[in-house]
All heavy atoms as TSV, in Angstrom:
chain	resi	resn	atom	element	x	y	z
A	1	MET	N	N	-17.013	-10.593	-14.013
A	1	MET	CA	C	-15.644	-11.046	-14.061
A	1	MET	C	C	-14.992	-10.549	-15.356
A	1	MET	O	O	-15.617	-10.526	-16.413
A	1	MET	CB	C	-15.577	-12.568	-14.019
A	1	MET	CG	C	-16.157	-13.198	-12.764
A	1	MET	SD	S	-15.089	-13.057	-11.363
A	1	MET	CE	C	-14.290	-14.619	-11.381
A	2	ASN	N	N	-13.743	-10.163	-15.234
A	2	ASN	CA	C	-12.963	-9.693	-16.375
A	2	ASN	C	C	-11.668	-10.484	-16.472
A	2	ASN	O	O	-11.209	-11.062	-15.485
A	2	ASN	CB	C	-12.620	-8.206	-16.221
A	2	ASN	CG	C	-13.830	-7.324	-16.306
A	2	ASN	OD1	O	-14.564	-7.373	-17.283
A	2	ASN	ND2	N	-14.050	-6.519	-15.295
A	3	ASN	N	N	-11.084	-10.462	-17.656
A	3	ASN	CA	C	-9.773	-11.079	-17.861
A	3	ASN	C	C	-8.722	-9.976	-17.854
A	3	ASN	O	O	-8.875	-8.951	-18.532
A	3	ASN	CB	C	-9.721	-11.827	-19.194
A	3	ASN	CG	C	-10.582	-13.064	-19.163
A	3	ASN	OD1	O	-10.569	-13.815	-18.204
A	3	ASN	ND2	N	-11.338	-13.281	-20.224
A	4	TYR	N	N	-7.644	-10.223	-17.096
A	4	TYR	CA	C	-6.551	-9.271	-16.980
A	4	TYR	C	C	-5.263	-9.913	-17.470
A	4	TYR	O	O	-5.000	-11.088	-17.193
A	4	TYR	CB	C	-6.365	-8.825	-15.521
A	4	TYR	CG	C	-7.540	-8.051	-15.000
A	4	TYR	CD1	C	-8.621	-8.695	-14.406
A	4	TYR	CD2	C	-7.592	-6.671	-15.119
A	4	TYR	CE1	C	-9.714	-7.989	-13.938
A	4	TYR	CE2	C	-8.691	-5.950	-14.656
A	4	TYR	CZ	C	-9.747	-6.617	-14.059
A	4	TYR	OH	O	-10.824	-5.906	-13.612
A	5	LEU	N	N	-4.471	-9.148	-18.196
A	5	LEU	CA	C	-3.144	-9.580	-18.630
A	5	LEU	C	C	-2.154	-9.107	-17.579
A	5	LEU	O	O	-2.069	-7.908	-17.293
A	5	LEU	CB	C	-2.810	-8.954	-19.985
A	5	LEU	CG	C	-1.386	-9.177	-20.487
A	5	LEU	CD1	C	-1.163	-10.665	-20.799
A	5	LEU	CD2	C	-1.113	-8.314	-21.703
A	6	LEU	N	N	-1.427	-10.054	-16.978
A	6	LEU	CA	C	-0.429	-9.707	-15.978
A	6	LEU	C	C	0.933	-10.221	-16.393
A	6	LEU	O	O	1.053	-11.344	-16.884
A	6	LEU	CB	C	-0.813	-10.273	-14.609
A	6	LEU	CG	C	-1.905	-9.426	-13.954
A	6	LEU	CD1	C	-3.200	-10.151	-13.945
A	6	LEU	CD2	C	-1.489	-8.979	-12.596
A	7	ILE	N	N	1.937	-9.376	-16.209
A	7	ILE	CA	C	3.325	-9.737	-16.466
A	7	ILE	C	C	4.109	-9.332	-15.231
A	7	ILE	O	O	3.978	-8.204	-14.741
A	7	ILE	CB	C	3.883	-9.001	-17.702
A	7	ILE	CG1	C	3.044	-9.307	-18.934
A	7	ILE	CG2	C	5.352	-9.382	-17.926
A	7	ILE	CD1	C	3.395	-8.472	-20.157
A	8	GLY	N	N	4.906	-10.263	-14.720
A	8	GLY	CA	C	5.692	-9.943	-13.536
A	8	GLY	C	C	6.630	-11.073	-13.168
A	8	GLY	O	O	6.703	-12.102	-13.848
A	9	ARG	N	N	7.346	-10.867	-12.045
A	9	ARG	CA	C	8.354	-11.844	-11.637
A	9	ARG	C	C	8.699	-11.655	-10.165
A	9	ARG	O	O	8.434	-10.619	-9.576
A	9	ARG	CB	C	9.617	-11.673	-12.463
A	9	ARG	CG	C	10.324	-10.360	-12.187
A	9	ARG	CD	C	11.402	-10.048	-13.198
A	9	ARG	NE	N	12.033	-8.766	-12.929
A	9	ARG	CZ	C	11.479	-7.578	-13.161
A	9	ARG	NH1	N	10.253	-7.505	-13.670
A	9	ARG	NH2	N	12.121	-6.468	-12.886
A	10	VAL	N	N	9.356	-12.655	-9.627
A	10	VAL	CA	C	9.981	-12.564	-8.315
A	10	VAL	C	C	11.424	-12.137	-8.547
A	10	VAL	O	O	12.156	-12.782	-9.307
A	10	VAL	CB	C	9.940	-13.911	-7.570
A	10	VAL	CG1	C	10.800	-13.865	-6.321
A	10	VAL	CG2	C	8.510	-14.286	-7.223
A	11	CYS	N	N	11.829	-11.034	-7.944
A	11	CYS	CA	C	13.202	-10.515	-7.937
A	11	CYS	C	C	13.914	-10.713	-9.277
A	11	CYS	O	O	13.558	-10.089	-10.259
A	11	CYS	CB	C	13.977	-11.125	-6.787
A	11	CYS	SG	S	15.441	-10.192	-6.350
A	12	ASP	N	N	14.907	-11.589	-9.334
A	12	ASP	CA	C	15.724	-11.768	-10.534
A	12	ASP	C	C	15.265	-12.917	-11.419
A	12	ASP	O	O	15.977	-13.297	-12.350
A	12	ASP	CB	C	17.189	-11.981	-10.150
A	12	ASP	CG	C	17.795	-10.742	-9.524
A	12	ASP	OD1	O	17.389	-9.632	-9.918
A	12	ASP	OD2	O	18.655	-10.878	-8.632
A	13	CYS	N	N	14.108	-13.480	-11.169
A	13	CYS	CA	C	13.587	-14.580	-11.988
A	13	CYS	C	C	13.080	-14.042	-13.327
A	13	CYS	O	O	12.939	-12.840	-13.519
A	13	CYS	CB	C	12.452	-15.298	-11.263
A	13	CYS	SG	S	12.950	-16.159	-9.761
A	14	ASP	N	N	12.780	-14.966	-14.226
A	14	ASP	CA	C	12.220	-14.592	-15.523
A	14	ASP	C	C	10.791	-14.101	-15.358
A	14	ASP	O	O	10.058	-14.565	-14.473
A	14	ASP	CB	C	12.221	-15.785	-16.481
A	14	ASP	CG	C	13.617	-16.201	-16.904
A	14	ASP	OD1	O	14.533	-15.339	-16.861
A	14	ASP	OD2	O	13.803	-17.374	-17.262
A	15	ASN	N	N	10.387	-13.182	-16.243
A	15	ASN	CA	C	8.999	-12.723	-16.256
A	15	ASN	C	C	8.064	-13.867	-16.610
A	15	ASN	O	O	8.418	-14.746	-17.400
A	15	ASN	CB	C	8.803	-11.607	-17.280
A	15	ASN	CG	C	9.056	-10.236	-16.707
A	15	ASN	OD1	O	8.984	-10.017	-15.508
A	15	ASN	ND2	N	9.367	-9.290	-17.574
A	16	GLU	N	N	6.883	-13.833	-16.034
A	16	GLU	CA	C	5.800	-14.734	-16.421
A	16	GLU	C	C	4.672	-13.884	-16.962
A	16	GLU	O	O	4.454	-12.761	-16.512
A	16	GLU	CB	C	5.301	-15.547	-15.225
A	16	GLU	CG	C	6.253	-16.633	-14.813
A	16	GLU	CD	C	5.572	-17.722	-13.998
A	16	GLU	OE1	O	4.358	-17.951	-14.169
A	16	GLU	OE2	O	6.278	-18.331	-13.188
A	17	VAL	N	N	3.962	-14.431	-17.921
A	17	VAL	CA	C	2.792	-13.784	-18.513
A	17	VAL	C	C	1.607	-14.690	-18.256
A	17	VAL	O	O	1.636	-15.870	-18.608
A	17	VAL	CB	C	2.977	-13.568	-20.033
A	17	VAL	CG1	C	1.734	-12.931	-20.627
A	17	VAL	CG2	C	4.215	-12.744	-20.309
A	18	LYS	N	N	0.566	-14.142	-17.637
A	18	LYS	CA	C	-0.638	-14.921	-17.333
A	18	LYS	C	C	-1.871	-14.077	-17.590
A	18	LYS	O	O	-1.855	-12.855	-17.470
A	18	LYS	CB	C	-0.663	-15.373	-15.867
A	18	LYS	CG	C	0.446	-16.313	-15.481
A	18	LYS	CD	C	0.260	-17.666	-16.109
A	18	LYS	CE	C	1.390	-18.596	-15.716
A	18	LYS	NZ	N	1.430	-19.796	-16.494
A	19	ILE	N	N	-2.947	-14.751	-17.923
A	19	ILE	CA	C	-4.262	-14.125	-17.981
A	19	ILE	C	C	-5.002	-14.588	-16.732
A	19	ILE	O	O	-5.099	-15.789	-16.470
A	19	ILE	CB	C	-5.012	-14.515	-19.258
A	19	ILE	CG1	C	-4.257	-13.967	-20.468
A	19	ILE	CG2	C	-6.455	-13.992	-19.221
A	19	ILE	CD1	C	-4.755	-14.473	-21.794
A	20	VAL	N	N	-5.476	-13.621	-15.961
A	20	VAL	CA	C	-6.153	-13.913	-14.696
A	20	VAL	C	C	-7.585	-13.412	-14.795
A	20	VAL	O	O	-7.813	-12.259	-15.166
A	20	VAL	CB	C	-5.431	-13.229	-13.512
A	20	VAL	CG1	C	-6.136	-13.534	-12.209
A	20	VAL	CG2	C	-3.967	-13.657	-13.449
A	21	THR	N	N	-8.537	-14.267	-14.462
A	21	THR	CA	C	-9.946	-13.882	-14.435
A	21	THR	C	C	-10.305	-13.485	-13.013
A	21	THR	O	O	-10.101	-14.266	-12.072
A	21	THR	CB	C	-10.837	-15.044	-14.902
A	21	THR	OG1	O	-10.428	-15.428	-16.220
A	21	THR	CG2	C	-12.301	-14.648	-14.928
A	22	ALA	N	N	-10.807	-12.257	-12.853
A	22	ALA	CA	C	-11.125	-11.744	-11.520
A	22	ALA	C	C	-12.152	-10.621	-11.631
A	22	ALA	O	O	-12.426	-10.131	-12.726
A	22	ALA	CB	C	-9.862	-11.236	-10.845
A	23	THR	N	N	-12.652	-10.190	-10.480
A	23	THR	CA	C	-13.642	-9.116	-10.466
A	23	THR	C	C	-13.016	-7.730	-10.470
A	23	THR	O	O	-13.701	-6.742	-10.723
A	23	THR	CB	C	-14.564	-9.246	-9.234
A	23	THR	OG1	O	-13.753	-9.280	-8.051
A	23	THR	CG2	C	-15.409	-10.506	-9.314
A	24	SER	N	N	-11.700	-7.638	-10.192
A	24	SER	CA	C	-11.013	-6.349	-10.231
A	24	SER	C	C	-9.533	-6.572	-10.511
A	24	SER	O	O	-9.012	-7.676	-10.331
A	24	SER	CB	C	-11.173	-5.597	-8.907
A	24	SER	OG	O	-10.392	-6.206	-7.895
A	25	SER	N	N	-8.857	-5.497	-10.912
A	25	SER	CA	C	-7.423	-5.609	-11.186
A	25	SER	C	C	-6.644	-5.896	-9.903
A	25	SER	O	O	-5.634	-6.598	-9.936
A	25	SER	CB	C	-6.906	-4.348	-11.876
A	25	SER	OG	O	-7.036	-3.228	-11.031
A	26	ASP	N	N	-7.096	-5.365	-8.768
A	26	ASP	CA	C	-6.418	-5.632	-7.495
A	26	ASP	C	C	-6.489	-7.108	-7.125
A	26	ASP	O	O	-5.494	-7.701	-6.685
A	26	ASP	CB	C	-7.014	-4.793	-6.364
A	26	ASP	CG	C	-6.691	-3.311	-6.486
A	26	ASP	OD1	O	-5.691	-2.969	-7.160
A	26	ASP	OD2	O	-7.438	-2.504	-5.919
A	27	ILE	N	N	-7.653	-7.713	-7.303
A	27	ILE	CA	C	-7.815	-9.137	-7.002
A	27	ILE	C	C	-6.996	-9.971	-7.976
A	27	ILE	O	O	-6.364	-10.963	-7.587
A	27	ILE	CB	C	-9.304	-9.528	-7.006
A	27	ILE	CG1	C	-10.013	-8.853	-5.817
A	27	ILE	CG2	C	-9.486	-11.041	-6.956
A	27	ILE	CD1	C	-11.515	-8.988	-5.820
A	28	ALA	N	N	-6.976	-9.573	-9.246
A	28	ALA	CA	C	-6.174	-10.287	-10.242
A	28	ALA	C	C	-4.693	-10.219	-9.871
A	28	ALA	O	O	-3.979	-11.225	-9.938
A	28	ALA	CB	C	-6.400	-9.687	-11.631
A	29	GLU	N	N	-4.231	-9.055	-9.447
A	29	GLU	CA	C	-2.823	-8.896	-9.070
A	29	GLU	C	C	-2.478	-9.744	-7.840
A	29	GLU	O	O	-1.422	-10.363	-7.790
A	29	GLU	CB	C	-2.509	-7.429	-8.809
A	29	GLU	CG	C	-1.033	-7.177	-8.598
A	29	GLU	CD	C	-0.674	-5.707	-8.636
A	29	GLU	OE1	O	-1.110	-5.008	-9.571
A	29	GLU	OE2	O	0.055	-5.276	-7.725
A	30	ASP	N	N	-3.369	-9.773	-6.863
A	30	ASP	CA	C	-3.131	-10.600	-5.677
A	30	ASP	C	C	-3.024	-12.081	-6.046
A	30	ASP	O	O	-2.134	-12.784	-5.562
A	30	ASP	CB	C	-4.251	-10.408	-4.652
A	30	ASP	CG	C	-4.209	-9.048	-3.977
A	30	ASP	OD1	O	-3.164	-8.359	-4.058
A	30	ASP	OD2	O	-5.234	-8.663	-3.367
A	31	ALA	N	N	-3.912	-12.548	-6.926
A	31	ALA	CA	C	-3.881	-13.953	-7.357
A	31	ALA	C	C	-2.593	-14.245	-8.131
A	31	ALA	O	O	-1.979	-15.310	-7.958
A	31	ALA	CB	C	-5.106	-14.268	-8.213
A	32	PHE	N	N	-2.171	-13.301	-8.968
A	32	PHE	CA	C	-0.938	-13.466	-9.744
A	32	PHE	C	C	0.274	-13.534	-8.824
A	32	PHE	O	O	1.163	-14.363	-9.005
A	32	PHE	CB	C	-0.816	-12.317	-10.744
A	32	PHE	CG	C	0.367	-12.415	-11.661
A	32	PHE	CD1	C	0.468	-13.436	-12.590
A	32	PHE	CD2	C	1.377	-11.474	-11.614
A	32	PHE	CE1	C	1.559	-13.521	-13.467
A	32	PHE	CE2	C	2.462	-11.544	-12.473
A	32	PHE	CZ	C	2.554	-12.569	-13.393
A	33	LYS	N	N	0.312	-12.673	-7.817
A	33	LYS	CA	C	1.420	-12.695	-6.860
A	33	LYS	C	C	1.487	-14.031	-6.133
A	33	LYS	O	O	2.577	-14.573	-5.924
A	33	LYS	CB	C	1.285	-11.551	-5.862
A	33	LYS	CG	C	1.642	-10.203	-6.434
A	33	LYS	CD	C	1.466	-9.102	-5.396
A	33	LYS	CE	C	1.828	-7.749	-5.949
A	33	LYS	NZ	N	1.605	-6.678	-4.957
A	34	GLU	N	N	0.341	-14.571	-5.753
A	34	GLU	CA	C	0.326	-15.881	-5.096
A	34	GLU	C	C	0.849	-16.958	-6.035
A	34	GLU	O	O	1.578	-17.856	-5.618
A	34	GLU	CB	C	-1.085	-16.218	-4.606
A	34	GLU	CG	C	-1.532	-15.376	-3.427
A	34	GLU	CD	C	-0.580	-15.446	-2.239
A	34	GLU	OE1	O	-0.170	-16.559	-1.857
A	34	GLU	OE2	O	-0.230	-14.379	-1.700
A	35	HIS	N	N	0.491	-16.863	-7.303
A	35	HIS	CA	C	1.011	-17.798	-8.302
A	35	HIS	C	C	2.536	-17.701	-8.382
A	35	HIS	O	O	3.234	-18.715	-8.369
A	35	HIS	CB	C	0.392	-17.519	-9.673
A	35	HIS	CG	C	1.101	-18.196	-10.801
A	35	HIS	ND1	N	0.877	-19.509	-11.116
A	35	HIS	CD2	C	2.058	-17.741	-11.658
A	35	HIS	CE1	C	1.673	-19.843	-12.129
A	35	HIS	NE2	N	2.387	-18.788	-12.472
A	36	LEU	N	N	3.056	-16.469	-8.458
A	36	LEU	CA	C	4.502	-16.280	-8.542
A	36	LEU	C	C	5.206	-16.848	-7.318
A	36	LEU	O	O	6.255	-17.485	-7.432
A	36	LEU	CB	C	4.839	-14.796	-8.694
A	36	LEU	CG	C	4.467	-14.127	-10.013
A	36	LEU	CD1	C	4.778	-12.636	-9.954
A	36	LEU	CD2	C	5.164	-14.780	-11.184
A	37	LYS	N	N	4.643	-16.608	-6.158
A	37	LYS	CA	C	5.246	-17.126	-4.921
A	37	LYS	C	C	5.370	-18.641	-4.962
A	37	LYS	O	O	6.374	-19.203	-4.535
A	37	LYS	CB	C	4.420	-16.710	-3.711
A	37	LYS	CG	C	4.530	-15.235	-3.377
A	37	LYS	CD	C	3.610	-14.891	-2.216
A	37	LYS	CE	C	3.643	-13.422	-1.888
A	37	LYS	NZ	N	2.725	-13.080	-0.776
A	38	GLU	N	N	4.355	-19.289	-5.490
A	38	GLU	CA	C	4.349	-20.754	-5.535
A	38	GLU	C	C	5.281	-21.308	-6.603
A	38	GLU	O	O	6.009	-22.270	-6.366
A	38	GLU	CB	C	2.929	-21.256	-5.778
A	38	GLU	CG	C	2.836	-22.765	-5.792
A	38	GLU	CD	C	1.420	-23.273	-5.942
A	38	GLU	OE1	O	0.462	-22.473	-5.787
A	38	GLU	OE2	O	1.266	-24.463	-6.229
A	39	PHE	N	N	5.278	-20.705	-7.780
A	39	PHE	CA	C	5.986	-21.298	-8.908
A	39	PHE	C	C	7.375	-20.715	-9.167
A	39	PHE	O	O	8.112	-21.233	-10.001
A	39	PHE	CB	C	5.129	-21.221	-10.175
A	39	PHE	CG	C	3.950	-22.139	-10.112
A	39	PHE	CD1	C	2.708	-21.665	-9.711
A	39	PHE	CD2	C	4.087	-23.482	-10.413
A	39	PHE	CE1	C	1.616	-22.527	-9.629
A	39	PHE	CE2	C	3.008	-24.343	-10.328
A	39	PHE	CZ	C	1.764	-23.857	-9.940
A	40	GLN	N	N	7.749	-19.645	-8.464
A	40	GLN	CA	C	9.093	-19.093	-8.632
A	40	GLN	C	C	9.891	-19.168	-7.333
A	40	GLN	O	O	10.813	-18.388	-7.109
A	40	GLN	CB	C	9.033	-17.658	-9.165
A	40	GLN	CG	C	8.563	-17.578	-10.599
A	40	GLN	CD	C	8.888	-16.241	-11.261
A	40	GLN	OE1	O	9.333	-15.289	-10.648
A	40	GLN	NE2	N	8.658	-16.184	-12.566
A	41	ASP	N	N	9.552	-20.116	-6.479
A	41	ASP	CA	C	10.312	-20.364	-5.248
A	41	ASP	C	C	10.577	-19.091	-4.451
A	41	ASP	O	O	11.705	-18.750	-4.122
A	41	ASP	CB	C	11.636	-21.078	-5.566
A	41	ASP	CG	C	11.409	-22.421	-6.229
A	41	ASP	OD1	O	10.433	-23.105	-5.853
A	41	ASP	OD2	O	12.189	-22.789	-7.119
A	42	TRP	N	N	9.509	-18.386	-4.132
A	42	TRP	CA	C	9.584	-17.119	-3.399
A	42	TRP	C	C	10.103	-17.347	-1.987
A	42	TRP	O	O	9.638	-18.229	-1.265
A	42	TRP	CB	C	8.195	-16.490	-3.359
A	42	TRP	CG	C	8.129	-15.160	-2.688
A	42	TRP	CD1	C	8.610	-13.996	-3.175
A	42	TRP	CD2	C	7.518	-14.862	-1.436
A	42	TRP	NE1	N	8.333	-12.968	-2.314
A	42	TRP	CE2	C	7.662	-13.471	-1.232
A	42	TRP	CE3	C	6.851	-15.611	-0.486
A	42	TRP	CZ2	C	7.171	-12.838	-0.101
A	42	TRP	CZ3	C	6.369	-14.976	0.641
A	42	TRP	CH2	C	6.529	-13.598	0.829
A	43	ASN	N	N	11.094	-16.568	-1.582
A	43	ASN	CA	C	11.656	-16.631	-0.231
A	43	ASN	C	C	11.668	-15.256	0.416
A	43	ASN	O	O	12.613	-14.901	1.118
A	43	ASN	CB	C	13.097	-17.188	-0.275
A	43	ASN	CG	C	13.124	-18.642	-0.669
A	43	ASN	OD1	O	12.347	-19.440	-0.152
A	43	ASN	ND2	N	13.997	-18.992	-1.590
A	44	GLY	N	N	10.647	-14.462	0.143
A	44	GLY	CA	C	10.558	-13.135	0.721
A	44	GLY	C	C	11.140	-12.035	-0.148
A	44	GLY	O	O	11.133	-10.869	0.240
A	45	GLU	N	N	11.649	-12.398	-1.346
A	45	GLU	CA	C	12.198	-11.381	-2.248
A	45	GLU	C	C	11.079	-10.483	-2.772
A	45	GLU	O	O	9.907	-10.794	-2.669
A	45	GLU	CB	C	12.900	-12.027	-3.455
A	45	GLU	CG	C	13.985	-12.994	-3.144
A	45	GLU	CD	C	13.498	-14.442	-3.181
A	45	GLU	OE1	O	12.294	-14.685	-3.040
A	45	GLU	OE2	O	14.339	-15.316	-3.346
A	46	ASP	N	N	11.512	-9.370	-3.373
A	46	ASP	CA	C	10.552	-8.456	-3.968
A	46	ASP	C	C	9.843	-9.113	-5.147
A	46	ASP	O	O	10.428	-9.913	-5.870
A	46	ASP	CB	C	11.250	-7.184	-4.468
A	46	ASP	CG	C	11.739	-6.306	-3.322
A	46	ASP	OD1	O	11.191	-6.396	-2.218
A	46	ASP	OD2	O	12.680	-5.530	-3.556
A	47	ILE	N	N	8.581	-8.751	-5.317
A	47	ILE	CA	C	7.791	-9.190	-6.470
A	47	ILE	C	C	7.509	-7.956	-7.313
A	47	ILE	O	O	7.071	-6.925	-6.793
A	47	ILE	CB	C	6.476	-9.865	-6.030
A	47	ILE	CG1	C	6.784	-11.156	-5.273
A	47	ILE	CG2	C	5.564	-10.120	-7.221
A	47	ILE	CD1	C	5.569	-11.842	-4.697
A	48	TYR	N	N	7.796	-8.061	-8.603
A	48	TYR	CA	C	7.607	-6.944	-9.521
A	48	TYR	C	C	6.482	-7.251	-10.494
A	48	TYR	O	O	6.496	-8.287	-11.153
A	48	TYR	CB	C	8.896	-6.662	-10.299
A	48	TYR	CG	C	10.066	-6.320	-9.404
A	48	TYR	CD1	C	11.018	-7.270	-9.094
A	48	TYR	CD2	C	10.178	-5.051	-8.859
A	48	TYR	CE1	C	12.078	-6.964	-8.251
A	48	TYR	CE2	C	11.230	-4.730	-8.022
A	48	TYR	CZ	C	12.183	-5.687	-7.722
A	48	TYR	OH	O	13.226	-5.386	-6.887
A	49	ILE	N	N	5.529	-6.333	-10.583
A	49	ILE	CA	C	4.439	-6.444	-11.553
A	49	ILE	C	C	4.689	-5.377	-12.611
A	49	ILE	O	O	4.680	-4.183	-12.324
A	49	ILE	CB	C	3.057	-6.239	-10.885
A	49	ILE	CG1	C	2.852	-7.215	-9.734
A	49	ILE	CG2	C	1.941	-6.346	-11.942
A	49	ILE	CD1	C	2.878	-8.676	-10.108
A	50	ASP	N	N	4.945	-5.816	-13.838
A	50	ASP	CA	C	5.226	-4.892	-14.933
A	50	ASP	C	C	3.955	-4.451	-15.647
A	50	ASP	O	O	3.883	-3.327	-16.140
A	50	ASP	CB	C	6.185	-5.529	-15.944
A	50	ASP	CG	C	7.541	-5.838	-15.331
A	50	ASP	OD1	O	8.009	-5.044	-14.491
A	50	ASP	OD2	O	8.122	-6.866	-15.680
A	51	THR	N	N	2.984	-5.347	-15.745
A	51	THR	CA	C	1.740	-5.049	-16.453
A	51	THR	C	C	0.568	-5.658	-15.717
A	51	THR	O	O	0.627	-6.814	-15.295
A	51	THR	CB	C	1.770	-5.609	-17.890
A	51	THR	OG1	O	2.867	-5.030	-18.592
A	51	THR	CG2	C	0.483	-5.325	-18.641
A	52	ASN	N	N	-0.482	-4.876	-15.539
A	52	ASN	CA	C	-1.765	-5.349	-15.037
A	52	ASN	C	C	-2.804	-4.568	-15.823
A	52	ASN	O	O	-3.090	-3.416	-15.530
A	52	ASN	CB	C	-1.899	-5.095	-13.535
A	52	ASN	CG	C	-3.220	-5.593	-12.987
A	52	ASN	OD1	O	-4.122	-5.953	-13.729
A	52	ASN	ND2	N	-3.348	-5.614	-11.680
A	53	GLN	N	N	-3.345	-5.209	-16.865
A	53	GLN	CA	C	-4.191	-4.508	-17.828
A	53	GLN	C	C	-5.349	-5.403	-18.239
A	53	GLN	O	O	-5.189	-6.619	-18.363
A	53	GLN	CB	C	-3.329	-4.152	-19.040
A	53	GLN	CG	C	-4.007	-3.392	-20.120
A	53	GLN	CD	C	-3.057	-3.077	-21.270
A	53	GLN	OE1	O	-2.049	-3.737	-21.468
A	53	GLN	NE2	N	-3.392	-2.063	-22.047
A	54	LEU	N	N	-6.492	-4.786	-18.450
A	54	LEU	CA	C	-7.602	-5.554	-18.997
A	54	LEU	C	C	-7.167	-6.188	-20.313
A	54	LEU	O	O	-6.561	-5.515	-21.156
A	54	LEU	CB	C	-8.817	-4.661	-19.252
A	54	LEU	CG	C	-9.704	-4.345	-18.069
A	54	LEU	CD1	C	-10.692	-3.242	-18.428
A	54	LEU	CD2	C	-10.437	-5.584	-17.589
A	55	LEU	N	N	-7.435	-7.458	-20.467
A	55	LEU	CA	C	-7.037	-8.158	-21.688
A	55	LEU	C	C	-7.652	-7.495	-22.913
A	55	LEU	O	O	-6.998	-7.341	-23.951
A	55	LEU	CB	C	-7.437	-9.633	-21.605
A	55	LEU	CG	C	-7.068	-10.498	-22.798
A	55	LEU	CD1	C	-5.554	-10.497	-23.019
A	55	LEU	CD2	C	-7.576	-11.909	-22.599
A	56	GLU	N	N	-8.880	-7.061	-22.802
A	56	GLU	CA	C	-9.564	-6.388	-23.912
A	56	GLU	C	C	-8.782	-5.156	-24.365
A	56	GLU	O	O	-8.637	-4.899	-25.565
A	56	GLU	CB	C	-10.971	-5.976	-23.455
A	56	GLU	CG	C	-11.799	-5.283	-24.486
A	56	GLU	CD	C	-13.191	-4.946	-23.959
A	56	GLU	OE1	O	-13.713	-5.694	-23.117
A	56	GLU	OE2	O	-13.728	-3.917	-24.404
A	57	GLU	N	N	-8.252	-4.384	-23.417
A	57	GLU	CA	C	-7.467	-3.204	-23.756
A	57	GLU	C	C	-6.133	-3.595	-24.383
A	57	GLU	O	O	-5.665	-2.943	-25.325
A	57	GLU	CB	C	-7.228	-2.340	-22.523
A	57	GLU	CG	C	-8.492	-1.722	-21.955
A	57	GLU	CD	C	-9.206	-0.805	-22.933
A	57	GLU	OE1	O	-8.513	-0.026	-23.623
A	57	GLU	OE2	O	-10.436	-0.867	-23.023
A	58	ALA	N	N	-5.505	-4.657	-23.858
A	58	ALA	CA	C	-4.236	-5.122	-24.415
A	58	ALA	C	C	-4.408	-5.566	-25.867
A	58	ALA	O	O	-3.554	-5.297	-26.711
A	58	ALA	CB	C	-3.667	-6.259	-23.568
A	59	ILE	N	N	-5.505	-6.223	-26.157
A	59	ILE	CA	C	-5.780	-6.665	-27.522
A	59	ILE	C	C	-5.956	-5.472	-28.457
A	59	ILE	O	O	-5.467	-5.476	-29.582
A	59	ILE	CB	C	-6.992	-7.622	-27.553
A	59	ILE	CG1	C	-6.638	-8.932	-26.858
A	59	ILE	CG2	C	-7.484	-7.850	-28.983
A	59	ILE	CD1	C	-7.803	-9.846	-26.601
A	60	LYS	N	N	-6.613	-4.421	-27.968
A	60	LYS	CA	C	-6.788	-3.215	-28.788
A	60	LYS	C	C	-5.449	-2.570	-29.131
A	60	LYS	O	O	-5.314	-1.921	-30.163
A	60	LYS	CB	C	-7.662	-2.189	-28.055
A	60	LYS	CG	C	-9.110	-2.571	-27.986
A	60	LYS	CD	C	-9.892	-1.500	-27.228
A	60	LYS	CE	C	-11.330	-1.906	-27.035
A	60	LYS	NZ	N	-12.077	-0.926	-26.227
A	61	GLU	N	N	-4.448	-2.767	-28.260
A	61	GLU	CA	C	-3.128	-2.170	-28.468
A	61	GLU	C	C	-2.169	-3.120	-29.190
A	61	GLU	O	O	-0.979	-2.834	-29.304
A	61	GLU	CB	C	-2.522	-1.773	-27.122
A	61	GLU	CG	C	-3.313	-0.704	-26.407
A	61	GLU	CD	C	-2.806	-0.454	-24.999
A	61	GLU	OE1	O	-1.795	-1.056	-24.601
A	61	GLU	OE2	O	-3.436	0.338	-24.310
A	62	ALA	N	N	-2.691	-4.230	-29.678
A	62	ALA	CA	C	-1.840	-5.242	-30.317
A	62	ALA	C	C	-1.137	-4.671	-31.544
A	62	ALA	O	O	-1.659	-3.794	-32.241
A	62	ALA	CB	C	-2.684	-6.454	-30.731
A	63	ILE	N	N	0.046	-5.178	-31.779
A	63	ILE	CA	C	0.810	-4.834	-32.980
A	63	ILE	C	C	0.434	-5.831	-34.059
A	63	ILE	O	O	0.532	-7.049	-33.850
A	63	ILE	CB	C	2.318	-4.890	-32.698
A	63	ILE	CG1	C	2.674	-3.850	-31.625
A	63	ILE	CG2	C	3.112	-4.699	-33.975
A	63	ILE	CD1	C	4.071	-3.997	-31.092
A	64	ILE	N	N	0.008	-5.345	-35.185
A	64	ILE	CA	C	-0.397	-6.205	-36.290
A	64	ILE	C	C	0.776	-6.320	-37.263
A	64	ILE	O	O	1.174	-5.341	-37.881
A	64	ILE	CB	C	-1.639	-5.661	-37.027
A	64	ILE	CG1	C	-2.769	-5.339	-36.042
A	64	ILE	CG2	C	-2.079	-6.617	-38.120
A	64	ILE	CD1	C	-3.278	-6.528	-35.262
A	65	ALA	N	N	1.319	-7.512	-37.382
A	65	ALA	CA	C	2.415	-7.747	-38.313
A	65	ALA	C	C	1.857	-8.085	-39.687
A	65	ALA	O	O	0.846	-8.772	-39.796
A	65	ALA	CB	C	3.300	-8.880	-37.816
A	66	SER	N	N	2.507	-7.590	-40.691
A	66	SER	CA	C	2.014	-7.883	-42.047
A	66	SER	C	C	2.957	-8.780	-42.783
A	66	SER	O	O	4.043	-9.049	-42.424
A	66	SER	CB	C	1.793	-6.600	-42.818
A	66	SER	OG	O	2.945	-5.798	-42.812
């Protein structure tokens, strides 16, 4: 199992950021989409996924503020 950083939204709603634990990025994305459908009152609108990345990789790309 890996942790994935997902950012996305339903149509014109606000982006949500979640960490999803799954065996693959496809499974993580499917679980995230189901979450969005439930919590953003999905009525068949488009779902946009902006980021689907291994959390470990996202951390390596972190911006370090001084």
